CHARMM-style PDB file with segment names, atoms N, HN, CA, C and O in Angstrom:
ATOM      1  N   MET     1     107.834 119.337  86.310  1.00  0.00      PROA
ATOM      2  CA  MET     1     108.402 118.065  86.688  1.00  0.00      PROA
ATOM      3  C   MET     1     109.853 118.039  86.230  1.00  0.00      PROA
ATOM      4  O   MET     1     110.184 118.560  85.165  1.00  0.00      PROA
ATOM      5  N   LYS     2     110.689 117.451  87.013  1.00  0.00      PROA
ATOM      6  HN  LYS     2     110.420 117.029  87.879  1.00  0.00      PROA
ATOM      7  CA  LYS     2     112.120 117.380  86.757  1.00  0.00      PROA
ATOM      8  C   LYS     2     112.434 116.263  85.761  1.00  0.00      PROA
ATOM      9  O   LYS     2     111.955 115.139  85.912  1.00  0.00      PROA
ATOM     10  N   GLN     3     113.233 116.574  84.749  1.00  0.00      PROA
ATOM     11  HN  GLN     3     113.622 117.487  84.626  1.00  0.00      PROA
ATOM     12  CA  GLN     3     113.698 115.548  83.818  1.00  0.00      PROA
ATOM     13  C   GLN     3     114.853 114.804  84.465  1.00  0.00      PROA
ATOM     14  O   GLN     3     115.716 115.417  85.094  1.00  0.00      PROA
ATOM     15  N   HSD     4     114.875 113.497  84.316  1.00  0.00      PROA
ATOM     16  HN  HSD     4     114.174 112.998  83.806  1.00  0.00      PROA
ATOM     17  CA  HSD     4     115.945 112.717  84.937  1.00  0.00      PROA
ATOM     18  C   HSD     4     116.416 111.650  83.967  1.00  0.00      PROA
ATOM     19  O   HSD     4     115.600 110.973  83.341  1.00  0.00      PROA
ATOM     20  N   ASN     5     117.721 111.497  83.839  1.00  0.00      PROA
ATOM     21  HN  ASN     5     118.383 112.048  84.347  1.00  0.00      PROA
ATOM     22  CA  ASN     5     118.292 110.460  82.979  1.00  0.00      PROA
ATOM     23  C   ASN     5     118.403 109.157  83.755  1.00  0.00      PROA
ATOM     24  O   ASN     5     118.863 109.137  84.896  1.00  0.00      PROA
ATOM     25  N   ASP     6     117.973 108.062  83.118  1.00  0.00      PROA
ATOM     26  HN  ASP     6     117.599 108.078  82.190  1.00  0.00      PROA
ATOM     27  CA  ASP     6     118.094 106.739  83.735  1.00  0.00      PROA
ATOM     28  C   ASP     6     119.579 106.425  83.913  1.00  0.00      PROA
ATOM     29  O   ASP     6     120.367 106.635  82.991  1.00  0.00      PROA
ATOM     30  N   ASN     7     119.959 105.936  85.057  1.00  0.00      PROA
ATOM     31  HN  ASN     7     119.318 105.765  85.806  1.00  0.00      PROA
ATOM     32  CA  ASN     7     121.361 105.779  85.415  1.00  0.00      PROA
ATOM     33  C   ASN     7     121.495 104.498  86.227  1.00  0.00      PROA
ATOM     34  O   ASN     7     120.545 104.092  86.897  1.00  0.00      PROA
ATOM     35  N   GLN     8     122.654 103.859  86.178  1.00  0.00      PROA
ATOM     36  HN  GLN     8     123.426 104.189  85.634  1.00  0.00      PROA
ATOM     37  CA  GLN     8     122.854 102.579  86.854  1.00  0.00      PROA
ATOM     38  C   GLN     8     122.678 102.659  88.363  1.00  0.00      PROA
ATOM     39  O   GLN     8     122.381 101.640  88.987  1.00  0.00      PROA
ATOM     40  N   ASN     9     122.846 103.811  88.965  1.00  0.00      PROA
ATOM     41  HN  ASN     9     123.087 104.638  88.458  1.00  0.00      PROA
ATOM     42  CA  ASN     9     122.742 103.947  90.417  1.00  0.00      PROA
ATOM     43  C   ASN     9     121.346 104.337  90.882  1.00  0.00      PROA
ATOM     44  O   ASN     9     121.122 104.515  92.079  1.00  0.00      PROA
ATOM     45  N   ASP    10     120.417 104.471  89.963  1.00  0.00      PROA
ATOM     46  HN  ASP    10     120.599 104.327  88.990  1.00  0.00      PROA
ATOM     47  CA  ASP    10     119.060 104.861  90.329  1.00  0.00      PROA
ATOM     48  C   ASP    10     118.235 103.633  90.697  1.00  0.00      PROA
ATOM     49  O   ASP    10     118.431 102.541  90.163  1.00  0.00      PROA
ATOM     50  N   PHE    11     117.316 103.845  91.619  1.00  0.00      PROA
ATOM     51  HN  PHE    11     117.157 104.731  92.053  1.00  0.00      PROA
ATOM     52  CA  PHE    11     116.364 102.816  91.996  1.00  0.00      PROA
ATOM     53  C   PHE    11     114.988 103.450  91.957  1.00  0.00      PROA
ATOM     54  O   PHE    11     114.833 104.625  92.289  1.00  0.00      PROA
ATOM     55  N   TYR    12     113.986 102.679  91.553  1.00  0.00      PROA
ATOM     56  HN  TYR    12     114.112 101.724  91.283  1.00  0.00      PROA
ATOM     57  CA  TYR    12     112.638 103.200  91.400  1.00  0.00      PROA
ATOM     58  C   TYR    12     111.689 102.451  92.317  1.00  0.00      PROA
ATOM     59  O   TYR    12     111.877 101.268  92.599  1.00  0.00      PROA
ATOM     60  N   ALA    13     110.670 103.159  92.775  1.00  0.00      PROA
ATOM     61  HN  ALA    13     110.517 104.121  92.546  1.00  0.00      PROA
ATOM     62  CA  ALA    13     109.654 102.576  93.646  1.00  0.00      PROA
ATOM     63  C   ALA    13     108.291 102.850  93.025  1.00  0.00      PROA
ATOM     64  O   ALA    13     108.112 103.830  92.302  1.00  0.00      PROA
ATOM     65  N   ILE    14     107.342 101.981  93.312  1.00  0.00      PROA
ATOM     66  HN  ILE    14     107.488 101.185  93.899  1.00  0.00      PROA
ATOM     67  CA  ILE    14     105.981 102.145  92.809  1.00  0.00      PROA
ATOM     68  C   ILE    14     105.050 102.350  93.992  1.00  0.00      PROA
ATOM     69  O   ILE    14     105.121 101.638  94.994  1.00  0.00      PROA
ATOM     70  N   PHE    15     104.179 103.336  93.853  1.00  0.00      PROA
ATOM     71  HN  PHE    15     104.122 103.914  93.039  1.00  0.00      PROA
ATOM     72  CA  PHE    15     103.188 103.651  94.873  1.00  0.00      PROA
ATOM     73  C   PHE    15     101.799 103.431  94.287  1.00  0.00      PROA
ATOM     74  O   PHE    15     101.555 103.759  93.126  1.00  0.00      PROA
ATOM     75  N   ALA    16     100.888 102.879  95.084  1.00  0.00      PROA
ATOM     76  HN  ALA    16     101.087 102.613  96.028  1.00  0.00      PROA
ATOM     77  CA  ALA    16      99.489 102.714  94.697  1.00  0.00      PROA
ATOM     78  C   ALA    16      98.654 103.508  95.685  1.00  0.00      PROA
ATOM     79  O   ALA    16      98.645 103.215  96.881  1.00  0.00      PROA
ATOM     80  N   ASP    17      97.951 104.517  95.181  1.00  0.00      PROA
ATOM     81  HN  ASP    17      97.958 104.755  94.210  1.00  0.00      PROA
ATOM     82  CA  ASP    17      97.167 105.420  96.036  1.00  0.00      PROA
ATOM     83  C   ASP    17      98.007 105.969  97.185  1.00  0.00      PROA
ATOM     84  O   ASP    17      97.533 106.068  98.317  1.00  0.00      PROA
ATOM     85  N   GLY    18      99.258 106.325  96.888  1.00  0.00      PROA
ATOM     86  HN  GLY    18      99.643 106.244  95.969  1.00  0.00      PROA
ATOM     87  CA  GLY    18     100.140 106.940  97.878  1.00  0.00      PROA
ATOM     88  C   GLY    18     100.855 105.979  98.805  1.00  0.00      PROA
ATOM     89  O   GLY    18     101.658 106.405  99.634  1.00  0.00      PROA
ATOM     90  N   GLU    19     100.577 104.685  98.680  1.00  0.00      PROA
ATOM     91  HN  GLU    19      99.924 104.339  98.006  1.00  0.00      PROA
ATOM     92  CA  GLU    19     101.209 103.691  99.556  1.00  0.00      PROA
ATOM     93  C   GLU    19     102.298 102.942  98.789  1.00  0.00      PROA
ATOM     94  O   GLU    19     102.056 102.428  97.697  1.00  0.00      PROA
ATOM     95  N   LEU    20     103.495 102.885  99.366  1.00  0.00      PROA
ATOM     96  HN  LEU    20     103.692 103.302 100.254  1.00  0.00      PROA
ATOM     97  CA  LEU    20     104.614 102.187  98.742  1.00  0.00      PROA
ATOM     98  C   LEU    20     104.293 100.710  98.606  1.00  0.00      PROA
ATOM     99  O   LEU    20     103.890 100.062  99.572  1.00  0.00      PROA
ATOM    100  N   ILE    21     104.474 100.179  97.399  1.00  0.00      PROA
ATOM    101  HN  ILE    21     104.802 100.705  96.614  1.00  0.00      PROA
ATOM    102  CA  ILE    21     104.272  98.752  97.165  1.00  0.00      PROA
ATOM    103  C   ILE    21     105.543  98.039  97.624  1.00  0.00      PROA
ATOM    104  O   ILE    21     106.620  98.253  97.067  1.00  0.00      PROA
ATOM    105  N   VAL    22     105.409  97.194  98.638  1.00  0.00      PROA
ATOM    106  HN  VAL    22     104.534  97.020  99.090  1.00  0.00      PROA
ATOM    107  CA  VAL    22     106.560  96.479  99.196  1.00  0.00      PROA
ATOM    108  C   VAL    22     106.226  94.991  99.204  1.00  0.00      PROA
ATOM    109  O   VAL    22     105.196  94.572  99.732  1.00  0.00      PROA
ATOM    110  N   SER    23     107.106  94.216  98.614  1.00  0.00      PROA
ATOM    111  HN  SER    23     107.942  94.556  98.185  1.00  0.00      PROA
ATOM    112  CA  SER    23     106.971  92.758  98.673  1.00  0.00      PROA
ATOM    113  C   SER    23     108.319  92.147  98.328  1.00  0.00      PROA
ATOM    114  O   SER    23     109.218  92.841  97.853  1.00  0.00      PROA
ATOM    115  N   LYS    24     108.458  90.857  98.564  1.00  0.00      PROA
ATOM    116  HN  LYS    24     107.727  90.294  98.950  1.00  0.00      PROA
ATOM    117  CA  LYS    24     109.715  90.186  98.209  1.00  0.00      PROA
ATOM    118  C   LYS    24     109.949  90.261  96.707  1.00  0.00      PROA
ATOM    119  O   LYS    24     111.085  90.427  96.262  1.00  0.00      PROA
ATOM    120  N   GLU    25     108.881  90.140  95.925  1.00  0.00      PROA
ATOM    121  HN  GLU    25     107.959  90.006  96.287  1.00  0.00      PROA
ATOM    122  CA  GLU    25     109.011  90.125  94.475  1.00  0.00      PROA
ATOM    123  C   GLU    25     109.210  91.524  93.891  1.00  0.00      PROA
ATOM    124  O   GLU    25     109.808  91.666  92.825  1.00  0.00      PROA
ATOM    125  N   LEU    26     108.717  92.551  94.574  1.00  0.00      PROA
ATOM    126  HN  LEU    26     108.231  92.435  95.440  1.00  0.00      PROA
ATOM    127  CA  LEU    26     108.746  93.906  94.021  1.00  0.00      PROA
ATOM    128  C   LEU    26     109.251  94.857  95.089  1.00  0.00      PROA
ATOM    129  O   LEU    26     108.480  95.322  95.928  1.00  0.00      PROA
ATOM    130  N   GLY    27     110.516  95.141  95.061  1.00  0.00      PROA
ATOM    131  HN  GLY    27     111.142  94.763  94.380  1.00  0.00      PROA
ATOM    132  CA  GLY    27     111.105  96.110  95.982  1.00  0.00      PROA
ATOM    133  C   GLY    27     111.520  97.312  95.169  1.00  0.00      PROA
ATOM    134  O   GLY    27     110.729  97.819  94.373  1.00  0.00      PROA
ATOM    135  N   PHE    28     112.728  97.777  95.346  1.00  0.00      PROA
ATOM    136  HN  PHE    28     113.371  97.365  95.992  1.00  0.00      PROA
ATOM    137  CA  PHE    28     113.233  98.845  94.499  1.00  0.00      PROA
ATOM    138  C   PHE    28     113.612  98.245  93.153  1.00  0.00      PROA
ATOM    139  O   PHE    28     114.245  97.191  93.083  1.00  0.00      PROA
ATOM    140  N   LEU    29     113.221  98.921  92.104  1.00  0.00      PROA
ATOM    141  HN  LEU    29     112.707  99.776  92.161  1.00  0.00      PROA
ATOM    142  CA  LEU    29     113.452  98.433  90.753  1.00  0.00      PROA
ATOM    143  C   LEU    29     114.664  99.145  90.169  1.00  0.00      PROA
ATOM    144  O   LEU    29     114.843 100.344  90.383  1.00  0.00      PROA
ATOM    145  N   HSD    30     115.493  98.419  89.438  1.00  0.00      PROA
ATOM    146  HN  HSD    30     115.347  97.445  89.265  1.00  0.00      PROA
ATOM    147  CA  HSD    30     116.775  98.949  88.983  1.00  0.00      PROA
ATOM    148  C   HSD    30     116.712  99.716  87.678  1.00  0.00      PROA
ATOM    149  O   HSD    30     117.647 100.452  87.363  1.00  0.00      PROA
ATOM    150  N   THR    31     115.639  99.570  86.901  1.00  0.00      PROA
ATOM    151  HN  THR    31     114.879  98.972  87.157  1.00  0.00      PROA
ATOM    152  CA  THR    31     115.529 100.349  85.666  1.00  0.00      PROA
ATOM    153  C   THR    31     114.142 100.958  85.570  1.00  0.00      PROA
ATOM    154  O   THR    31     113.164 100.409  86.076  1.00  0.00      PROA
ATOM    155  N   LEU    32     114.080 102.093  84.917  1.00  0.00      PROA
ATOM    156  HN  LEU    32     114.874 102.539  84.505  1.00  0.00      PROA
ATOM    157  CA  LEU    32     112.791 102.749  84.722  1.00  0.00      PROA
ATOM    158  C   LEU    32     111.889 101.898  83.836  1.00  0.00      PROA
ATOM    159  O   LEU    32     110.680 101.853  84.062  1.00  0.00      PROA
ATOM    160  N   ASP    33     112.444 101.226  82.837  1.00  0.00      PROA
ATOM    161  HN  ASP    33     113.426 101.263  82.653  1.00  0.00      PROA
ATOM    162  CA  ASP    33     111.635 100.357  81.975  1.00  0.00      PROA
ATOM    163  C   ASP    33     110.955  99.254  82.779  1.00  0.00      PROA
ATOM    164  O   ASP    33     109.774  98.975  82.572  1.00  0.00      PROA
ATOM    165  N   PHE    34     111.685  98.630  83.689  1.00  0.00      PROA
ATOM    166  HN  PHE    34     112.644  98.857  83.858  1.00  0.00      PROA
ATOM    167  CA  PHE    34     111.099  97.578  84.517  1.00  0.00      PROA
ATOM    168  C   PHE    34     110.009  98.162  85.416  1.00  0.00      PROA
ATOM    169  O   PHE    34     108.958  97.547  85.600  1.00  0.00      PROA
ATOM    170  N   ALA    35     110.258  99.345  85.974  1.00  0.00      PROA
ATOM    171  HN  ALA    35     111.112  99.844  85.824  1.00  0.00      PROA
ATOM    172  CA  ALA    35     109.259 100.001  86.824  1.00  0.00      PROA
ATOM    173  C   ALA    35     107.997 100.320  86.026  1.00  0.00      PROA
ATOM    174  O   ALA    35     106.887 100.138  86.527  1.00  0.00      PROA
ATOM    175  N   GLU    36     108.157 100.794  84.790  1.00  0.00      PROA
ATOM    176  HN  GLU    36     109.059 100.942  84.384  1.00  0.00      PROA
ATOM    177  CA  GLU    36     106.995 101.103  83.949  1.00  0.00      PROA
ATOM    178  C   GLU    36     106.201  99.841  83.631  1.00  0.00      PROA
ATOM    179  O   GLU    36     104.971  99.864  83.652  1.00  0.00      PROA
ATOM    180  N   ASN    37     106.895  98.736  83.335  1.00  0.00      PROA
ATOM    181  HN  ASN    37     107.895  98.717  83.318  1.00  0.00      PROA
ATOM    182  CA  ASN    37     106.199  97.474  83.065  1.00  0.00      PROA
ATOM    183  C   ASN    37     105.444  96.983  84.293  1.00  0.00      PROA
ATOM    184  O   ASN    37     104.302  96.536  84.181  1.00  0.00      PROA
ATOM    185  N   ALA    38     106.070  97.063  85.462  1.00  0.00      PROA
ATOM    186  HN  ALA    38     106.998  97.425  85.553  1.00  0.00      PROA
ATOM    187  CA  ALA    38     105.405  96.649  86.700  1.00  0.00      PROA
ATOM    188  C   ALA    38     104.197  97.535  86.985  1.00  0.00      PROA
ATOM    189  O   ALA    38     103.158  97.047  87.428  1.00  0.00      PROA
ATOM    190  N   ALA    39     104.331  98.836  86.732  1.00  0.00      PROA
ATOM    191  HN  ALA    39     105.176  99.233  86.372  1.00  0.00      PROA
ATOM    192  CA  ALA    39     103.217  99.764  86.958  1.00  0.00      PROA
ATOM    193  C   ALA    39     102.046  99.439  86.031  1.00  0.00      PROA
ATOM    194  O   ALA    39     100.891  99.498  86.453  1.00  0.00      PROA
ATOM    195  N   GLU    40     102.329  99.098  84.783  1.00  0.00      PROA
ATOM    196  HN  GLU    40     103.267  99.050  84.441  1.00  0.00      PROA
ATOM    197  CA  GLU    40     101.260  98.727  83.850  1.00  0.00      PROA
ATOM    198  C   GLU    40     100.522  97.482  84.324  1.00  0.00      PROA
ATOM    199  O   GLU    40      99.298  97.408  84.219  1.00  0.00      PROA
ATOM    200  N   LEU    41     101.259  96.502  84.846  1.00  0.00      PROA
ATOM    201  HN  LEU    41     102.253  96.561  84.931  1.00  0.00      PROA
ATOM    202  CA  LEU    41     100.612  95.302  85.388  1.00  0.00      PROA
ATOM    203  C   LEU    41      99.728  95.651  86.582  1.00  0.00      PROA
ATOM    204  O   LEU    41      98.610  95.147  86.698  1.00  0.00      PROA
ATOM    205  N   LEU    42     100.228  96.513  87.469  1.00  0.00      PROA
ATOM    206  HN  LEU    42     101.135  96.922  87.374  1.00  0.00      PROA
ATOM    207  CA  LEU    42      99.429  96.922  88.631  1.00  0.00      PROA
ATOM    208  C   LEU    42      98.179  97.681  88.205  1.00  0.00      PROA
ATOM    209  O   LEU    42      97.114  97.507  88.798  1.00  0.00      PROA
ATOM    210  N   ARG    43      98.301  98.523  87.180  1.00  0.00      PROA
ATOM    211  HN  ARG    43      99.166  98.664  86.698  1.00  0.00      PROA
ATOM    212  CA  ARG    43      97.129  99.261  86.678  1.00  0.00      PROA
ATOM    213  C   ARG    43      96.091  98.304  86.096  1.00  0.00      PROA
ATOM    214  O   ARG    43      94.889  98.522  86.248  1.00  0.00      PROA
ATOM    215  N   ALA    44      96.554  97.246  85.433  1.00  0.00      PROA
ATOM    216  HN  ALA    44      97.530  97.069  85.310  1.00  0.00      PROA
ATOM    217  CA  ALA    44      95.631  96.272  84.850  1.00  0.00      PROA
ATOM    218  C   ALA    44      94.880  95.507  85.935  1.00  0.00      PROA
ATOM    219  O   ALA    44      93.694  95.214  85.787  1.00  0.00      PROA
ATOM    220  N   VAL    45      95.575  95.183  87.028  1.00  0.00      PROA
ATOM    221  HN  VAL    45      96.539  95.421  87.149  1.00  0.00      PROA
ATOM    222  CA  VAL    45      94.972  94.422  88.123  1.00  0.00      PROA
ATOM    223  C   VAL    45      94.137  95.320  89.031  1.00  0.00      PROA
ATOM    224  O   VAL    45      93.119  94.881  89.567  1.00  0.00      PROA
ATOM    225  N   ASN    46      94.556  96.568  89.209  1.00  0.00      PROA
ATOM    226  HN  ASN    46      95.383  96.925  88.774  1.00  0.00      PROA
ATOM    227  CA  ASN    46      93.890  97.519  90.111  1.00  0.00      PROA
ATOM    228  C   ASN    46      93.543  98.801  89.356  1.00  0.00      PROA
ATOM    229  O   ASN    46      94.161  99.837  89.598  1.00  0.00      PROA
ATOM    230  N   PRO    47      92.566  98.752  88.446  1.00  0.00      PROA
ATOM    231  CA  PRO    47      92.281  99.931  87.619  1.00  0.00      PROA
ATOM    232  C   PRO    47      91.780 101.145  88.401  1.00  0.00      PROA
ATOM    233  O   PRO    47      91.841 102.264  87.891  1.00  0.00      PROA
ATOM    234  N   ASN    48      91.292 100.955  89.615  1.00  0.00      PROA
ATOM    235  HN  ASN    48      91.242 100.047  90.030  1.00  0.00      PROA
ATOM    236  CA  ASN    48      90.776 102.078  90.402  1.00  0.00      PROA
ATOM    237  C   ASN    48      91.843 102.755  91.252  1.00  0.00      PROA
ATOM    238  O   ASN    48      91.564 103.760  91.906  1.00  0.00      PROA
ATOM    239  N   LYS    49      93.051 102.224  91.253  1.00  0.00      PROA
ATOM    240  HN  LYS    49      93.278 101.408  90.722  1.00  0.00      PROA
ATOM    241  CA  LYS    49      94.131 102.813  92.059  1.00  0.00      PROA
ATOM    242  C   LYS    49      94.992 103.732  91.198  1.00  0.00      PROA
ATOM    243  O   LYS    49      95.200 103.486  90.010  1.00  0.00      PROA
ATOM    244  N   PHE    50      95.488 104.799  91.828  1.00  0.00      PROA
ATOM    245  HN  PHE    50      95.319 104.999  92.793  1.00  0.00      PROA
ATOM    246  CA  PHE    50      96.428 105.702  91.177  1.00  0.00      PROA
ATOM    247  C   PHE    50      97.826 105.127  91.374  1.00  0.00      PROA
ATOM    248  O   PHE    50      98.284 104.997  92.509  1.00  0.00      PROA
ATOM    249  N   ILE    51      98.505 104.783  90.289  1.00  0.00      PROA
ATOM    250  HN  ILE    51      98.132 104.889  89.367  1.00  0.00      PROA
ATOM    251  CA  ILE    51      99.836 104.173  90.342  1.00  0.00      PROA
ATOM    252  C   ILE    51     100.867 105.228  89.952  1.00  0.00      PROA
ATOM    253  O   ILE    51     100.742 105.877  88.913  1.00  0.00      PROA
ATOM    254  N   LEU    52     101.880 105.393  90.791  1.00  0.00      PROA
ATOM    255  HN  LEU    52     101.981 104.866  91.635  1.00  0.00      PROA
ATOM    256  CA  LEU    52     102.914 106.404  90.586  1.00  0.00      PROA
ATOM    257  C   LEU    52     104.288 105.758  90.696  1.00  0.00      PROA
ATOM    258  O   LEU    52     104.535 104.953  91.594  1.00  0.00      PROA
ATOM    259  N   ILE    53     105.184 106.119  89.773  1.00  0.00      PROA
ATOM    260  HN  ILE    53     104.984 106.773  89.044  1.00  0.00      PROA
ATOM    261  CA  ILE    53     106.579 105.665  89.831  1.00  0.00      PROA
ATOM    262  C   ILE    53     107.425 106.834  90.309  1.00  0.00      PROA
ATOM    263  O   ILE    53     107.301 107.948  89.799  1.00  0.00      PROA
ATOM    264  N   GLN    54     108.282 106.580  91.287  1.00  0.00      PROA
ATOM    265  HN  GLN    54     108.383 105.675  91.702  1.00  0.00      PROA
ATOM    266  CA  GLN    54     109.197 107.612  91.764  1.00  0.00      PROA
ATOM    267  C   GLN    54     110.607 107.048  91.876  1.00  0.00      PROA
ATOM    268  O   GLN    54     110.803 105.861  92.137  1.00  0.00      PROA
ATOM    269  N   ARG    55     111.587 107.931  91.670  1.00  0.00      PROA
ATOM    270  HN  ARG    55     111.428 108.895  91.458  1.00  0.00      PROA
ATOM    271  CA  ARG    55     112.993 107.562  91.844  1.00  0.00      PROA
ATOM    272  C   ARG    55     113.335 107.729  93.308  1.00  0.00      PROA
ATOM    273  O   ARG    55     113.038 108.763  93.907  1.00  0.00      PROA
ATOM    274  N   ALA    56     113.958 106.716  93.888  1.00  0.00      PROA
ATOM    275  HN  ALA    56     114.200 105.877  93.402  1.00  0.00      PROA
ATOM    276  CA  ALA    56     114.368 106.792  95.293  1.00  0.00      PROA
ATOM    277  C   ALA    56     115.624 107.645  95.404  1.00  0.00      PROA
ATOM    278  O   ALA    56     116.571 107.469  94.637  1.00  0.00      PROA
ATOM    279  N   ILE    57     115.630 108.565  96.358  1.00  0.00      PROA
ATOM    280  HN  ILE    57     114.861 108.707  96.981  1.00  0.00      PROA
ATOM    281  CA  ILE    57     116.806 109.374  96.660  1.00  0.00      PROA
ATOM    282  C   ILE    57     117.500 108.674  97.818  1.00  0.00      PROA
ATOM    283  O   ILE    57     116.960 108.587  98.921  1.00  0.00      PROA
ATOM    284  N   ILE    58     118.706 108.175  97.556  1.00  0.00      PROA
ATOM    285  HN  ILE    58     119.145 108.246  96.660  1.00  0.00      PROA
ATOM    286  CA  ILE    58     119.399 107.332  98.525  1.00  0.00      PROA
ATOM    287  C   ILE    58     120.697 107.996  98.956  1.00  0.00      PROA
ATOM    288  O   ILE    58     121.494 108.442  98.130  1.00  0.00      PROA
ATOM    289  N   ALA    59     120.893 108.053 100.273  1.00  0.00      PROA
ATOM    290  HN  ALA    59     120.246 107.691 100.944  1.00  0.00      PROA
ATOM    291  CA  ALA    59     122.142 108.553 100.854  1.00  0.00      PROA
ATOM    292  C   ALA    59     122.741 107.402 101.651  1.00  0.00      PROA
ATOM    293  O   ALA    59     122.212 107.028 102.698  1.00  0.00      PROA
ATOM    294  N   GLY    60     123.831 106.845 101.165  1.00  0.00      PROA
ATOM    295  HN  GLY    60     124.261 107.148 100.315  1.00  0.00      PROA
ATOM    296  CA  GLY    60     124.409 105.672 101.825  1.00  0.00      PROA
ATOM    297  C   GLY    60     123.493 104.482 101.648  1.00  0.00      PROA
ATOM    298  O   GLY    60     123.224 104.066 100.521  1.00  0.00      PROA
ATOM    299  N   ASP    61     123.013 103.929 102.747  1.00  0.00      PROA
ATOM    300  HN  ASP    61     123.231 104.267 103.663  1.00  0.00      PROA
ATOM    301  CA  ASP    61     122.080 102.803 102.705  1.00  0.00      PROA
ATOM    302  C   ASP    61     120.662 103.210 103.074  1.00  0.00      PROA
ATOM    303  O   ASP    61     119.813 102.352 103.316  1.00  0.00      PROA
ATOM    304  N   THR    62     120.396 104.522 103.121  1.00  0.00      PROA
ATOM    305  HN  THR    62     121.085 105.219 102.925  1.00  0.00      PROA
ATOM    306  CA  THR    62     119.104 105.016 103.590  1.00  0.00      PROA
ATOM    307  C   THR    62     118.365 105.760 102.488  1.00  0.00      PROA
ATOM    308  O   THR    62     118.949 106.593 101.795  1.00  0.00      PROA
ATOM    309  N   VAL    63     117.084 105.460 102.327  1.00  0.00      PROA
ATOM    310  HN  VAL    63     116.610 104.783 102.890  1.00  0.00      PROA
ATOM    311  CA  VAL    63     116.246 106.224 101.407  1.00  0.00      PROA
ATOM    312  C   VAL    63     115.845 107.503 102.127  1.00  0.00      PROA
ATOM    313  O   VAL    63     115.214 107.459 103.183  1.00  0.00      PROA
ATOM    314  N   THR    64     116.215 108.647 101.549  1.00  0.00      PROA
ATOM    315  HN  THR    64     116.727 108.683 100.691  1.00  0.00      PROA
ATOM    316  CA  THR    64     115.909 109.928 102.188  1.00  0.00      PROA
ATOM    317  C   THR    64     114.699 110.606 101.575  1.00  0.00      PROA
ATOM    318  O   THR    64     114.204 111.594 102.118  1.00  0.00      PROA
ATOM    319  N   GLY    65     114.216 110.095 100.458  1.00  0.00      PROA
ATOM    320  HN  GLY    65     114.618 109.293 100.017  1.00  0.00      PROA
ATOM    321  CA  GLY    65     113.042 110.676  99.828  1.00  0.00      PROA
ATOM    322  C   GLY    65     112.812 110.071  98.456  1.00  0.00      PROA
ATOM    323  O   GLY    65     113.497 109.135  98.044  1.00  0.00      PROA
ATOM    324  N   TYR    66     111.830 110.631  97.760  1.00  0.00      PROA
ATOM    325  HN  TYR    66     111.274 111.391  98.095  1.00  0.00      PROA
ATOM    326  CA  TYR    66     111.473 110.156  96.429  1.00  0.00      PROA
ATOM    327  C   TYR    66     111.252 111.361  95.533  1.00  0.00      PROA
ATOM    328  O   TYR    66     110.865 112.432  96.003  1.00  0.00      PROA
ATOM    329  N   GLU    67     111.503 111.182  94.220  1.00  0.00      PROA
ATOM    330  HN  GLU    67     111.817 110.312  93.838  1.00  0.00      PROA
ATOM    331  CA  GLU    67     111.274 112.257  93.260  1.00  0.00      PROA
ATOM    332  C   GLU    67     110.484 111.693  92.089  1.00  0.00      PROA
ATOM    333  O   GLU    67     110.758 110.589  91.617  1.00  0.00      PROA
ATOM    334  N   ASN    68     109.502 112.458  91.623  1.00  0.00      PROA
ATOM    335  HN  ASN    68     109.279 113.355  92.006  1.00  0.00      PROA
ATOM    336  CA  ASN    68     108.672 112.024  90.501  1.00  0.00      PROA
ATOM    337  C   ASN    68     109.503 111.889  89.239  1.00  0.00      PROA
ATOM    338  O   ASN    68     110.383 112.707  88.971  1.00  0.00      PROA
ATOM    339  N   VAL    69     109.221 110.859  88.474  1.00  0.00      PROA
ATOM    340  HN  VAL    69     108.507 110.194  88.692  1.00  0.00      PROA
ATOM    341  CA  VAL    69     109.889 110.683  87.191  1.00  0.00      PROA
ATOM    342  C   VAL    69     108.908 110.731  86.038  1.00  0.00      PROA
ATOM    343  O   VAL    69     109.318 110.897  84.890  1.00  0.00      PROA
ATOM    344  N   MET    70     107.619 110.588  86.318  1.00  0.00      PROA
ATOM    345  HN  MET    70     107.286 110.453  87.252  1.00  0.00      PROA
ATOM    346  CA  MET    70     106.615 110.655  85.261  1.00  0.00      PROA
ATOM    347  C   MET    70     105.265 111.013  85.814  1.00  0.00      PROA
ATOM    348  OT1 MET    70     104.296 111.114  85.062  1.00  0.00      PROA
TER     349      MET     70
END
């Protein structure tokens, strides 16, 4: 797994069982700490789902992919 330093230009996304969690309240998260806290809440509510945090790879205004951070 690739080590990555948290940086102001990074955005994080949360996936549940491989599906991107998208909502008005939870879109791209600006810090890894916030993403980890949100993931813990999702795990508590949905203990049977696999929750994954990934860093969004962004080119301009487009997400071109995701990379594992943990």
